[in-house]
C-alpha positions in Angstrom: 6.5 -3.6 17.3 6.6 -4.8 13.6 8.5 -8.3 12.4 11.2 -6.8 11.9 11.7 -4.8 14.7 10.2 -1.6 13.7 7.5 0.0 16.3 3.7 0.5 14.5 2.8 4.0 14.2 0.5 5.9 16.2 -1.5 7.2 14.0 -2.0 3.4 11.6 -2.2 2.3 15.9 -5.7 5.0 16.3 -7.0 4.6 12.6 -7.3 0.6 13.4 -8.8 1.4 16.6 -11.2 4.0 15.2 -11.8 1.1 12.8 -12.9 -1.1 15.6 -14.9 1.5 17.6 -18.3 0.6 17.6 -18.2 -2.6 15.7 -20.7 -5.2 17.0 -20.6 -7.6 14.1 -18.1 -7.6 11.2 -14.5 -8.0 10.6 -11.7 -5.7 10.1 -8.7 -7.1 8.2 -5.1 -5.1 7.5 -3.6 -5.3 4.8 0.1 -6.2 4.9 2.4 -5.7 1.6 6.5 -6.3 2.3 6.2 -5.4 6.1 3.4 -3.0 6.0 0.3 -2.2 6.3 -1.1 -0.7 3.3 -4.7 -1.3 3.4 -7.3 -1.4 7.0 -11.7 -3.0 5.7 -14.2 -2.1 7.9 -16.9 -5.0 7.0 -20.0 -4.4 9.0 -23.2 -6.7 9.6 -26.4 -5.3 11.6 -27.5 -8.4 12.9 -31.9 -7.7 12.3 -33.6 -10.3 14.9 -36.5 -12.3 13.2 -40.4 -12.8 13.7 -41.5 -15.9 15.4 -43.8 -17.1 13.1 -46.5 -17.2 15.1 -46.8 -13.4 15.1 -46.6 -13.0 11.3 -49.9 -15.5 11.1 -51.3 -13.3 13.8 -50.1 -10.1 11.8 -51.8 -11.9 8.7 -55.1 -12.6 9.7 -55.8 -9.0 12.2 -54.7 -7.1 8.6 -51.9 -5.7 10.9 
């Protein structure tokens, strides 16, 4: 329920849930103006595992 006592719209809650769906790393920003949600932003980050330094050296030596 919003601060002014008006319940959040089910459609709005669904949009927030969809923004969260499948988000592994990142953030959801909800922008509010005059006590009303006006924008939902989703920022997603992809983590790329770092290679060990030894693996890079062996690749250079073997030409792979």
